[in-house]
C-alpha positions as CSV (number, residue, x, y, z in Angstrom):
1,X,-36.6,39.0,-23.4
2,X,-39.4,36.4,-21.8
3,X,-38.1,33.5,-24.1
4,X,-34.6,34.6,-22.9
5,X,-35.8,34.6,-18.7
6,X,-37.3,30.3,-19.8
7,X,-33.6,29.4,-21.6
8,X,-32.5,30.8,-18.3
9,X,-34.7,29.2,-16.0
10,X,-34.4,25.8,-18.3
11,X,-30.6,26.1,-17.4
12,X,-30.7,26.8,-14.1
13,X,-32.4,23.6,-13.1
14,X,-30.3,20.7,-12.8
15,X,-31.8,17.7,-13.2
16,X,-29.3,15.4,-11.7
17,X,-30.6,17.0,-8.1
18,X,-33.4,14.7,-8.4
19,X,-37.4,15.9,-7.8
20,X,-36.7,17.6,-4.8
21,X,-33.4,19.1,-6.2
22,X,-35.8,20.0,-9.4
23,X,-38.6,21.6,-7.6
24,X,-36.5,23.7,-5.6
25,X,-34.2,24.9,-8.1
26,X,-37.0,25.4,-10.3
27,X,-39.0,27.6,-7.3
28,X,-35.8,29.5,-6.6
29,X,-35.2,30.5,-10.5
30,X,-38.9,31.5,-10.7
31,X,-38.2,33.6,-7.4
32,X,-35.6,35.2,-9.3
33,X,-37.1,36.3,-12.3
34,X,-39.9,37.5,-10.4
35,X,-37.3,39.7,-8.1
36,X,-34.2,41.1,-10.6
37,X,-35.6,39.5,-14.0
38,X,-33.0,42.1,-15.9
39,X,-30.1,40.9,-13.4
40,X,-31.2,37.8,-14.1
41,X,-31.1,37.6,-17.7
42,X,-27.8,39.7,-18.6
43,X,-25.7,38.5,-15.5
44,X,-24.4,34.3,-16.0
45,X,-25.3,33.2,-12.3
46,X,-27.3,31.0,-10.8
47,X,-30.8,31.1,-9.0
48,X,-29.4,31.8,-5.6
49,X,-27.0,34.8,-6.9
50,X,-29.9,36.7,-8.6
51,X,-32.0,36.4,-5.4
52,X,-29.0,37.8,-2.9
53,X,-28.3,41.0,-3.4
54,X,-25.0,42.4,-3.0
55,X,-24.6,45.0,0.4
56,X,-24.3,48.8,-0.8
57,X,-20.8,49.7,-0.2
58,X,-17.9,51.6,-1.6
59,X,-16.4,48.4,-2.7
60,X,-15.9,48.0,-6.8
61,X,-18.6,46.0,-8.0
62,X,-16.6,42.9,-8.9
63,X,-15.3,42.8,-5.3
64,X,-15.6,39.5,-3.0
65,X,-18.0,41.5,-1.0
66,X,-20.4,41.8,-3.8
67,X,-20.7,38.1,-4.7
68,X,-23.6,36.3,-4.0
69,X,-22.2,33.6,-2.0
70,X,-21.0,33.4,1.6
71,X,-17.8,33.4,3.1
72,X,-16.1,30.3,4.2
73,X,-15.9,29.6,8.5
74,X,-12.2,29.6,8.1
75,X,-11.8,32.9,7.1
76,X,-13.8,33.9,9.9
77,X,-12.9,31.8,12.9
78,X,-9.5,30.1,11.8
79,X,-10.9,26.5,11.2
80,X,-12.8,24.5,8.8
81,X,-15.6,23.6,11.3
82,X,-19.5,25.2,11.8
83,X,-18.8,28.0,14.5
84,X,-20.9,27.7,17.8
85,X,-24.4,28.6,17.7
86,X,-24.7,26.8,13.8
87,X,-25.4,24.0,12.8
88,X,-24.8,22.2,9.3
89,X,-28.4,22.8,7.0
90,X,-27.7,21.7,3.7
91,X,-25.2,20.5,0.9
92,X,-23.9,20.2,-2.3
93,X,-21.4,18.6,-5.0
94,X,-19.0,20.2,-7.0
95,X,-17.2,17.4,-9.4
96,X,-13.9,18.3,-11.3
97,X,-12.5,20.9,-9.0
98,X,-9.0,18.5,-8.1
99,X,-9.3,19.9,-4.8
100,X,-9.6,16.6,-3.3
101,X,-8.5,14.3,-5.8
102,X,-5.4,11.8,-4.0
103,X,-6.0,8.0,-6.5
104,X,-8.0,9.7,-8.7
105,X,-11.1,12.5,-9.8
106,X,-13.0,13.1,-6.5
107,X,-15.7,15.8,-5.6
108,X,-15.6,18.7,-3.3
109,X,-18.8,19.0,-1.2
110,X,-19.5,22.8,0.4
111,X,-21.7,22.4,3.3
112,X,-23.5,25.5,4.9
113,X,-23.6,26.9,8.6
114,X,-27.1,28.3,9.7
115,X,-27.4,30.0,13.1
116,X,-29.7,28.2,15.4
117,X,-32.7,30.2,16.0
118,X,-33.7,31.5,19.6
119,X,-36.2,28.6,21.6
120,X,-38.6,31.7,21.4
121,X,-39.0,31.3,17.7
122,X,-40.9,28.8,15.0
123,X,-40.0,28.2,11.4
124,X,-42.6,30.7,9.8
125,X,-41.4,29.4,6.3
126,X,-41.9,26.1,5.1
127,X,-38.3,26.1,4.2
128,X,-37.5,25.6,7.7
129,X,-36.2,29.0,8.5
130,X,-36.9,31.7,11.0
131,X,-37.2,35.2,11.0
132,X,-33.8,37.3,11.0
133,X,-34.4,38.8,14.1
134,X,-34.6,34.9,15.9
135,X,-30.7,34.9,15.8
136,X,-28.0,37.2,16.6
137,X,-27.1,36.9,12.5
138,X,-25.7,40.4,11.2
139,X,-25.2,40.5,7.4
140,X,-21.5,42.0,6.7
141,X,-18.6,41.9,5.0
142,X,-16.0,41.1,8.1
143,X,-12.8,41.8,6.5
144,X,-13.5,44.6,3.6
145,X,-13.9,44.2,0.1
146,X,-12.0,41.3,-0.6
147,X,-14.4,38.9,2.0
148,X,-17.7,37.2,1.0
149,X,-20.8,38.0,2.7
150,X,-21.7,36.0,6.0
151,X,-24.5,36.2,8.1
152,X,-26.6,37.6,5.1
153,X,-28.8,35.2,3.3
154,X,-31.5,33.2,4.9
155,X,-31.7,29.8,2.8
156,X,-31.2,26.1,3.5
157,X,-30.8,23.4,1.0
158,X,-32.2,21.5,3.5
159,X,-30.4,17.9,3.7
160,X,-29.0,18.2,7.3
161,X,-30.6,18.7,11.0
162,X,-34.0,18.8,9.0
163,X,-35.8,18.9,12.2
164,X,-34.3,21.9,13.5
165,X,-35.1,25.7,12.3
166,X,-32.3,27.5,11.3
167,X,-31.7,31.3,10.5
168,X,-29.4,32.6,8.1
169,X,-25.9,31.6,6.9
170,X,-23.2,32.4,8.6
171,X,-20.7,30.8,6.7
172,X,-19.5,27.6,4.6
173,X,-17.0,24.8,4.8
174,X,-15.8,22.2,2.5
175,X,-15.1,18.3,2.6
176,X,-13.4,16.0,0.6
177,X,-15.6,12.9,2.3
178,X,-19.1,13.1,1.7
179,X,-21.1,15.1,4.5
180,X,-23.2,12.1,5.7
181,X,-19.8,10.8,7.3
182,X,-18.6,14.4,8.0
183,X,-21.7,14.9,9.8
184,X,-23.9,11.9,11.3
185,X,-27.2,14.8,10.9
186,X,-26.8,14.5,7.1
187,X,-28.9,12.7,4.8
188,X,-27.3,11.0,1.4
189,X,-30.4,12.9,-0.6
190,X,-31.4,14.7,-2.6
191,X,-27.7,15.5,-4.3
192,X,-27.4,19.1,-5.4
193,X,-24.9,20.8,-7.9
194,X,-23.6,23.8,-8.0
195,X,-20.6,24.6,-10.8
196,X,-20.4,27.9,-10.4
197,X,-18.5,27.7,-6.8
198,X,-15.9,25.0,-8.5
199,X,-12.9,27.0,-7.8
200,X,-13.9,28.7,-4.6
201,X,-11.4,28.6,-2.2
202,X,-9.5,30.0,0.7
203,X,-5.7,29.2,1.8
204,X,-7.2,28.7,5.1
205,X,-9.1,25.4,3.8
206,X,-5.4,24.0,3.0
207,X,-4.5,24.2,6.6
208,X,-5.6,20.6,7.6
209,X,-6.9,17.7,6.4
210,X,-10.3,18.2,4.4
211,X,-11.0,13.7,4.5
212,X,-10.9,13.9,8.4
213,X,-14.2,14.2,9.8
214,X,-14.2,16.0,13.2
215,X,-16.2,13.1,14.8
216,X,-14.6,10.4,13.3
217,X,-12.9,8.1,15.7
218,X,-9.5,8.4,14.1
219,X,-10.0,12.5,14.2
220,X,-8.1,12.9,17.0
221,X,-5.7,10.7,16.5
222,X,-4.8,12.5,13.2
223,X,-3.9,15.4,14.7
224,X,-2.1,14.6,17.3
225,X,0.3,12.9,14.5
226,X,0.1,16.2,12.6
227,X,0.9,18.3,15.1
228,X,4.0,16.0,16.3
229,X,5.2,15.4,12.7
230,X,4.7,12.0,12.6
231,X,2.9,12.5,9.2
232,X,2.2,15.5,6.7
233,X,0.0,13.4,4.9
234,X,-0.9,12.0,1.9
235,X,-1.1,16.0,0.1
236,X,-1.2,19.3,2.6
237,X,-5.1,18.7,3.2
238,X,-5.6,15.1,2.4
239,X,-4.4,12.4,4.7
240,X,-6.2,9.7,3.0
241,X,-7.7,7.7,6.1
242,X,-8.9,4.8,4.3
243,X,-5.7,4.1,2.1
244,X,-3.5,1.2,2.9
245,X,0.1,1.5,4.9
246,X,2.8,-0.6,3.6
247,X,5.6,-1.1,5.7
248,X,7.9,1.1,4.7
249,X,5.4,4.1,5.5
250,X,4.2,2.3,9.2
251,X,8.4,2.0,9.8
252,X,8.9,5.5,9.3
253,X,5.6,6.7,11.6
254,X,7.1,4.9,14.5
255,X,10.8,6.0,13.5
256,X,9.5,9.0,13.9
257,X,7.0,8.7,17.0
258,X,10.2,7.7,18.9
259,X,12.1,11.3,17.9
260,X,13.6,9.9,14.6
261,X,16.9,8.4,16.7
262,X,20.1,8.5,14.3
263,X,21.4,5.0,13.4
264,X,24.0,3.5,10.5
265,X,21.3,2.4,7.5
266,X,21.4,-1.2,7.7
267,X,22.7,-3.5,4.5
268,X,20.9,-6.4,5.6
269,X,17.9,-5.9,3.5
270,X,18.9,-6.2,-0.4
271,X,15.0,-4.6,-1.2
272,X,16.1,-0.9,0.8
273,X,18.2,1.0,0.0
274,X,20.4,3.4,2.0
275,X,19.0,6.4,-0.4
276,X,15.5,5.4,0.4
277,X,12.9,7.9,2.8
278,X,13.0,4.7,5.1
279,X,16.0,3.1,5.4
280,X,17.3,4.7,8.3
281,X,13.6,3.7,10.3
282,X,14.2,0.0,9.3
283,X,17.8,0.3,10.1
284,X,16.2,1.7,13.6
285,X,13.3,-1.1,13.5
286,X,15.4,-3.7,13.3
287,X,18.5,-2.8,15.8
288,X,15.4,-2.3,18.6
289,X,14.5,-6.3,17.3
290,X,11.0,-4.6,16.4
291,X,11.3,-6.1,13.0
292,X,13.5,-9.2,11.4
293,X,12.2,-8.3,7.9
294,X,9.7,-10.7,5.7
295,X,13.0,-12.7,5.1
296,X,16.7,-12.5,6.5
297,X,17.5,-10.8,3.1
298,X,14.5,-8.8,2.3
299,X,12.4,-6.1,4.4
300,X,9.4,-6.2,1.8
301,X,8.8,-2.1,1.9
302,X,5.9,-1.7,-0.7
303,X,3.9,-4.6,0.9
304,X,1.0,-3.6,3.2
305,X,1.5,-3.9,6.6
306,X,-1.7,-5.8,7.8
307,X,-3.6,-5.7,10.9
308,X,-1.8,-8.4,12.5
309,X,1.8,-7.3,11.8
310,X,1.2,-3.9,13.2
311,X,-0.1,-4.8,16.5
312,X,2.9,-7.0,16.6
313,X,5.3,-4.3,15.9
314,X,3.8,-2.1,18.3
315,X,3.8,-4.5,21.1
316,X,7.8,-5.4,20.3
317,X,7.8,-1.3,20.5
318,X,6.8,-1.6,23.8
319,X,8.8,-4.3,25.0
320,X,6.5,-7.4,25.2
321,X,5.0,-7.1,27.8
322,X,2.2,-9.5,28.8
323,X,-1.4,-8.7,28.3
324,X,-4.2,-10.8,29.7
325,X,-7.3,-9.5,27.8
326,X,-9.9,-11.9,26.9
327,X,-10.0,-12.2,23.1
328,X,-13.7,-12.6,21.6
329,X,-13.0,-12.9,18.0
330,X,-14.3,-14.9,16.2
331,X,-11.1,-15.5,14.0
332,X,-8.5,-15.4,16.3
333,X,-7.5,-19.1,16.7
334,X,-5.9,-20.3,20.2
335,X,-2.2,-20.2,18.5
336,X,-2.6,-16.9,16.3
337,X,0.9,-16.3,16.6
338,X,-0.2,-12.3,16.8
339,X,-2.6,-13.5,19.8
340,X,-0.3,-12.1,22.7
341,X,-0.1,-8.9,21.1
342,X,-3.4,-8.4,20.5
343,X,-4.2,-9.6,24.1
344,X,-1.9,-6.7,25.6
345,X,-3.1,-3.7,23.1
346,X,-6.8,-5.0,24.0
347,X,-5.9,-4.8,27.6
348,X,-5.0,-1.2,27.2
349,X,-7.5,-0.2,25.2
350,X,-5.2,0.8,22.0
351,X,-7.1,-1.1,19.7
352,X,-9.7,0.0,17.4
353,X,-11.7,-2.9,16.5
354,X,-12.1,-3.6,20.2
355,X,-16.2,-3.4,19.6
356,X,-16.0,-5.4,16.3
357,X,-16.8,-9.8,15.9
358,X,-14.0,-10.7,13.8
359,X,-9.7,-9.2,13.7
360,X,-9.6,-10.0,10.0
361,X,-5.6,-10.5,10.8
362,X,-4.3,-10.4,7.2
363,X,-6.5,-7.4,6.3
364,X,-4.1,-4.4,5.5
365,X,-3.9,-1.7,8.0
366,X,-5.5,1.8,6.7
367,X,-4.0,4.9,7.8
368,X,-6.8,5.7,10.1
369,X,-6.2,2.4,12.2
370,X,-2.6,2.8,12.0
371,X,-3.0,6.3,13.4
372,X,-5.8,5.2,16.0
373,X,-3.7,2.5,17.4
374,X,-0.1,4.6,17.5
375,X,-1.9,7.2,19.5
376,X,-3.2,4.8,21.4
377,X,-0.3,3.4,22.1
378,X,1.0,7.3,23.4
379,X,-1.9,7.2,25.8
380,X,-1.6,4.1,27.3
381,X,-0.8,3.4,31.2
382,X,2.7,3.1,31.5
383,X,2.1,0.8,34.1
384,X,0.1,-2.4,33.9
385,X,-3.2,-2.3,36.1
386,X,-2.1,-5.7,37.4
387,X,1.4,-4.0,39.2
388,X,-0.5,-0.9,40.6
389,X,-0.3,-0.7,44.3
390,X,-3.7,-1.0,46.1
């Protein structure tokens, strides 16, 4: 039996996690052997699973309530966010799930939302956790046997909010972007893995975009676009914020924003087929004099729209009003063809790059940038500040 236990411990300890992760998992494996040696030896599971025992209830042993892991927050609250009274206390990574794949394999990240401790309590354990009585946690399987535990496990991986003492885990969230971009309070290491969670999922995790951090400058804009039917994302739960926007997609975004006005498809451009999803959008942009194409007979729908082009298109959408904002970008000359549009955008605070030192006019505009641009245009004052009565 002892040899088998040693073999299981060696399999649990994942050396990819780095020295800190190695020591942490070694300690957890040792605890598992001490607490439940027989169960740990005969049941294929992780050290965390052996430590977190199933609560006694009338559920079948295979029910999710008896699962060693914690329930997803969206199942409990409807949102893939840490609930009030909790913070992200740690994270781990899983490869090969397919949930986050967009233009190739991408990892999925799981973040633990732990209760914060009452001010009157202090961390009594070296792992940065406080006693259960220091939080309002109540260990239970909300929703019955088909719901995993919540508020039961006093454990933290420790890469996030390291200066805050936390109580038991309330629930988990998932992201398709690194945790430190989702929550700046998270560190980039140690990188820990738990392949046993690769297929853990809930339908509610696919009701929003898992690659849009809640505090990102474009988060509100993306939500607005989705709510207004301007975008459905690149997949049902992936927006692709860093992906470039081509001219066909940009035309479609603007056309949807304007309510999808019906127009006769134009035969002006040889590269825009009448059956293309963007044909009406392009025809409408031509009708509104927002675009004249790359040439008289070519729209170039598959080419990326540049930052300069996106600003000029939106400026034309507004009717080409005058702008008087000072332009401090070092790479924007006095004779730049997009200068008037940029001055107007800066004046109305709809340019997301206002604090940058360069404009990078020919760089492809990303989906995040276009979302912020259209949202800023939507929120702009209806009257120019210079025309407002005193």
